[in-house]
C-alpha positions, 0 to 999 in steps of 0.5 A, spaced: 212 060 588 214 054 591 220 053 595 221 047 599 228 043 599 228 040 591 229 049 591 225 053 588 220 053 583 217 060 579 212 056 575 204 056 576 204 048 580 198 045 584 199 043 590 194 037 593 193 037 601 190 031 604 187 029 610 191 035 612 198 034 608 201 034 602 201 028 598 202 032 591 206 039 587 206 038 580 203 042 573 197 038 573 193 034 579 187 031 577 183 031 584 176 033 587 178 038 592 173 041 596 176 047 598 180 051 592 187 056 594 189 062 589 196 063 591 198 066 585 204 072 587 204 068 593 212 065 597 209 057 599 215 056 605 215 050 608 214 051 617 219 054 620 222 052 627 224 057 632 231 055 634 230 060 641 222 060 644 220 063 652 214 061 653 214 063 660 210 058 664 212 056 670 210 063 673 208 068 669 202 066 666 200 073 665 204 074 659 203 067 655 201 060 656 205 053 653 198 053 649 199 061 647 205 062 646 204 056 641 198 058 638 202 065 636 207 060 634 202 056 629 200 063 626 207 066 625 208 060 621 212 056 625 211 050 626 217 048 631 219 051 636 224 049 643 222 053 648 227 054 653 
């Protein structure tokens, strides 16, 4: 299922990504793909936003740095974080 600003779609659809950006979502997209991913049964969502992140830099770099905190957020599906 794809969920975006237009709502949700439970019918099978394709997502075309060009140069790292979603360029098209539709039922039948014809394009030469270098890689395909079967996301059947998965939930496709826009990137999450964390409005209250505590990165431990400066002063507690032994726990986390800005870099490692951002990497962890990205792995969890967050595309934007607001650092306190």
